C-alpha positions in Angstrom: 0.1 -0.1 0.0 1.2 3.5 -0.9 1.8 5.8 2.1 -0.3 9.0 2.5 1.2 12.5 2.7 0.6 14.1 6.1 -2.3 16.6 5.7 -0.3 19.2 7.5 1.9 19.4 4.4 -0.8 21.1 2.5 -1.6 23.7 5.0 0.3 26.9 6.2 3.5 25.9 7.8 2.9 25.2 11.6 4.9 23.8 14.4 5.2 20.3 13.0 6.9 21.8 9.9 9.2 23.9 11.8 10.0 21.3 14.2 11.2 19.1 11.1 13.0 22.0 9.7 16.5 20.5 10.7 15.6 17.3 9.1 14.2 19.1 6.0 17.5 21.2 5.8 19.6 18.0 5.7 17.2 16.2 3.2 17.2 19.5 1.0 20.9 19.7 0.8 21.3 16.0 -0.1 18.6 16.4 -2.7 20.3 19.6 -4.2 23.6 17.8 -4.4 21.9 15.1 -6.3 20.3 17.6 -8.8 23.5 19.7 -9.2 26.0 17.0 -9.2 24.4 13.9 -10.6 25.8 12.2 -13.3 23.1 11.6 -16.2 23.6 9.1 -18.8 22.9 10.4 -22.4 20.7 8.3 -24.9 20.4 9.2 -28.6 17.0 10.3 -28.6 15.2 13.5 -27.3 14.1 13.2 -23.8 11.4 15.4 -22.2 10.8 15.1 -18.5 7.6 15.9 -17.1 8.0 16.4 -13.3 7.0 18.4 -10.5 8.3 20.3 -7.4 6.4 18.3 -4.8 5.4 14.7 -3.9 1.7 13.9 -4.6 -0.4 14.5 -7.5 0.2 17.6 -9.7 -1.2 16.3 -12.9 2.1 15.0 -14.6 0.5 12.0 -16.1 -2.4 13.8 -18.0 0.2 16.4 -19.2 2.4 13.7 -20.4 -0.4 12.1 -22.2 -1.4 15.4 -23.8 2.1 15.9 -25.1 2.3 12.4 -26.5 -1.0 13.0 -28.5 0.5 16.2 -30.0 3.7 14.2 -30.9 1.7 11.6 -32.7 -0.1 14.4 -34.5 3.4 15.7 -35.6 4.0 12.2 -36.9 6.6 11.2 -34.1 6.7 7.8 -32.3 6.7 8.7 -28.6 7.4 6.4 -25.8 7.0 6.8 -22.1 9.6 6.1 -19.3 8.1 5.3 -15.8 9.2 4.2 -12.3 6.2 2.3 -11.9 5.4 3.6 -8.4 2.9 1.2 -6.6 3.9 -1.8 -8.6 6.0 -4.7 -7.8 8.5 -4.8 -10.6 12.1 -4.7 -9.8 13.5 -4.9 -13.2 12.9 -3.3 -16.7 9.7 -4.2 -18.4 7.9 -3.2 -21.5 4.1 -2.7 -20.3 1.5 -5.1 -21.9 -1.7 -3.3 -21.3 -3.8 -6.1 -22.2 -2.2 -8.6 -19.6 -0.4 -6.5 -17.1 -1.9 -5.4 -13.9 -1.3 -2.5 -11.6 -0.1 -4.7 -8.9 2.9 -5.4 -11.4 3.4 -2.0 -13.2 1.7 0.6 -11.1 -1.5 2.4 -12.3 0.1 5.2 -14.2 2.0 3.1 -16.7 -1.2 1.4 -17.6 -2.9 4.6 -18.3 0.0 5.8 -20.4 0.1 2.5 -22.3 -3.2 3.5 -24.0 -1.4 6.0 -25.8 2.1 4.9 -26.5 4.7 2.2 -25.6 5.7 2.3 -21.9 8.7 1.0 -20.2 8.9 0.6 -16.4 12.4 0.6 -15.0 14.4 1.9 -12.1 17.2 2.4 -14.7 15.8 5.2 -16.9 18.7 4.6 -19.3 18.0 0.9 -19.7 14.3 1.7 -20.4 15.0 4.3 -22.9 17.1 1.8 -24.9 14.2 -0.7 -25.0 11.9 2.2 -26.3 14.5 2.8 -29.0 14.3 -0.8 -30.0 10.4 -0.4 -30.2 10.9 2.2 -32.8 10.2 5.2 -30.6 11.9 8.6 -31.7 10.9 10.8 -28.8 11.0 9.8 -25.0 8.6 11.4 -22.3 9.8 10.7 -18.9 6.7 10.7 -16.5 8.5 11.9 -13.2 12.2 11.3 -12.7 13.2 14.9 -12.8 15.1 14.8 -9.1 16.7 11.3 -9.8 19.5 12.6 -11.9 20.1 9.2 -13.7 19.1 10.1 -17.2 19.8 13.3 -19.2 16.7 15.0 -20.3 16.8 17.8 -23.0 13.7 19.6 -21.5 12.2 19.6 -18.2 8.8 20.8 -17.7 7.6 21.1 -14.1 3.9 20.9 -13.3 2.4 22.7 -10.3 -1.1 22.4 -9.1 -2.8 25.8 -9.2 -4.7 25.2 -6.0 -2.1 23.2 -3.8 0.9 24.8 -5.1 4.0 23.9 -2.9 1.8 23.1 0.1 3.5 24.6 3.1 6.7 25.3 1.3 8.9 23.0 3.3 11.2 20.2 2.0 10.4 16.6 3.0 9.9 15.7 5.8 8.5 18.9 7.0 6.5 19.5 3.8 6.0 18.2 0.2 8.8 19.9 -1.7 11.3 17.4 -3.1 14.3 19.8 -3.1 15.0 23.4 -2.7 13.1 25.5 -5.1 16.0 27.5 -6.4 17.9 24.1 -7.1 14.9 22.7 -8.9 14.4 25.8 -11.0 18.0 25.7 -12.0 17.4 22.5 -13.8 13.9 23.3 -15.2 13.2 24.3 -18.7 9.8 25.6 -17.9 6.9 25.5 -15.4 3.4 24.5 -16.3 0.6 25.9 -14.0 -2.2 23.3 -14.0 -5.8 24.4 -13.1 -7.3 27.6 -11.8 -6.4 29.3 -8.5 -3.5 31.1 -6.7 -1.8 28.4 -4.8 1.0 28.3 -7.3 1.7 31.9 -7.2 4.8 31.6 -5.2 6.3 28.9 -7.5 5.4 31.0 -10.6 7.1 34.3 -9.1 10.2 32.2 -8.4 10.1 30.8 -12.1 9.9 34.4 -13.4 12.9 35.5 -11.4 14.8 32.5 -12.7 13.7 33.6 -16.3 11.9 30.3 -17.0 8.8 30.3 -19.3 5.6 29.7 -17.4 2.6 28.1 -19.3 -0.9 27.4 -18.2 -3.3 24.6 -18.7 -6.4 23.2 -17.2 -8.0 19.8 -16.9 -11.4 19.1 -18.4 -13.6 16.2 -17.9 -14.3 14.2 -21.1 -17.9 13.6 -22.1 -19.5 10.2 -21.8 -19.0 9.4 -17.8 -22.9 9.2 -17.6 -22.8 10.8 -14.1 -25.0 14.0 -14.8 -27.9 14.3 -12.6 -27.1 11.0 -10.8 -26.7 10.2 -7.0 -23.3 9.1 -6.5 -20.9 7.4 -4.3 -17.5 8.8 -5.4 -14.1 7.1 -4.4 -10.5 7.9 -5.2 -7.0 6.9 -4.2 -5.0 9.7 -5.9 -2.8 12.6 -4.7 -5.8 15.0 -4.4 -9.1 13.2 -4.1 -10.9 16.5 -3.5 -10.0 17.8 -7.0 -11.6 14.7 -8.5 -14.8 15.2 -6.2 -15.0 18.9 -7.3 -14.8 17.8 -11.1 -17.6 15.3 -10.6 -19.8 17.7 -8.9 -19.0 20.5 -11.5 -20.5 18.4 -14.5 -23.7 17.7 -12.6 -23.1 14.7 -10.4 -24.5 14.7 -6.9 -22.0 13.3 -4.5 -24.0 11.8 -1.6 -21.1 9.7 -0.3 -17.3 10.0 -0.8 -14.5 7.7 0.1 -10.7 8.7 0.0 -7.9 6.2 -0.1 -4.0 6.8 -0.3 -2.4 7.5 -3.7 -1.7 4.3 -5.6 -4.0 2.2 -3.2 -4.5 -1.4 -4.1 -8.1 -2.1 -3.1 -8.9 -5.3 -1.2 -12.1 -7.3 -1.6 -13.6 -6.0 1.8 -13.1 -2.4 0.7 -14.7 -3.0 -2.7 -17.5 -5.0 -1.0 -18.1 -2.0 1.4 -18.4 0.4 -1.6 -20.9 -1.7 -3.5 -22.9 -2.5 -0.3 -23.1 1.2 0.6 -24.1 2.2 -3.0 -26.9 -0.6 -3.0 -28.3 0.5 0.3 -28.6 4.2 -0.6 -29.6 3.7 -4.3 -26.3 5.4 -5.4 -24.1 4.8 -8.4 -20.4 4.6 -8.2 -17.9 6.8 -9.9 -14.0 6.9 -9.8 -11.0 8.1 -11.6 -9.6 6.3 -14.6 -6.3 5.8 -12.4 -8.3 4.0 -9.8 -10.3 2.1 -12.4 -6.9 0.7 -13.7 -6.2 -0.9 -10.3 -9.3 -2.9 -10.7 -8.4 -4.5 -14.0 -7.1 -8.1 -13.9 -8.2 -8.1 -10.3 -10.4 -10.4 -8.2 -14.0 -11.5 -8.9 -15.1 -8.6 -6.7 -13.0 -6.1 -8.5 -14.6 -7.3 -11.9 -18.0 -7.1 -10.4 -17.4 -3.4 -9.5 -15.9 -2.5 -12.9 -19.2 -3.7 -14.4 -21.2 -1.2 -12.3 -18.6 1.6 -12.4 -18.6 5.1 -14.0 -15.2 6.3 -14.8 -14.5 10.1 -15.2 -11.9 10.7 -17.7 -10.0 13.9 -17.9 -8.0 15.8 -20.6 -5.4 18.6 -20.3 -6.2 21.7 -22.4 -3.4 24.1 -22.8 -4.0 27.9 -22.6 -3.3 28.2 -26.2 -2.5 25.9 -29.1 1.3 26.8 -29.4 2.2 25.7 -25.9 2.5 22.0 -26.7 4.4 22.8 -29.9 6.8 25.1 -28.0 7.5 22.5 -25.3 8.1 19.7 -28.0 10.1 21.9 -30.3 12.3 23.1 -27.3 13.0 19.5 -26.6 14.0 18.8 -30.1 16.3 21.9 -30.4 18.1 21.0 -27.1 18.6 17.6 -28.5 20.0 18.8 -31.7 22.3 21.2 -30.0 23.8 18.6 -27.7 24.5 16.3 -30.8 26.5 18.8 -32.7 
């Protein structure tokens, strides 16, 4: 089971964050050293890293998917690299979306595999070589910005417009993965995702560092079938409330909600409770595409729930039509420059 970020990380810094400040300073120094001095292996393909400043869900995966779609429109053959968080794999594996389960690969690789080949590997360079063998000509690295193992030509850091940097403290006192100045030193651009002012500090810092700032929003895709329905909504993602708000915004009436840790692997007891509650109260059940992925290739109870489930899919819409093109072209230009 994946761990859950402490709620105090996402509020104004309190005594807990300040009590952990010495530990945060040590963690931040180590993380900064890794970013600044890490030896990154180069591969003979352009590499675009989609990362974020903090732990937890900022929307990296739908952004990576949107960029892959744009690459396909440009007649490229993109491939994804993923760590496969939440899965049990320890080696390097080309994802088979028809037969692999989230218990093996993690949920995000299965989502990505609907759009392009995905390799799950702790060794990003080894994964990149497999993607090259598959005929990919452009690599999108879903996360991995702070790992400093593979050279990336362009690093796009996604920041949630509402949650932003949380309390602004580095792990373990807060959700920030490394000091902001050090992260921006290695970033090519910042993408503010959503509507709100929670990301304002990160945006101001990006502007001071002369990094381009782009904007995008997530939009629910039609066809979920939840409009004007009484719902039990459940989610095991980084920010479940964002999903609940989206479901309500398109006309779903959320009578009951259930939250689980990010990447949570559901057991039969939990699934049975969801279905029993929904049956008792005459509710229909809705969840995210990421949560639904964890039910595929599962138990009989999981298959039963899948038959009853509404899945709310989302898409990323950039502020204007040039943003995806600028990110992709920036990656290609940087790749060309490092080859000459």
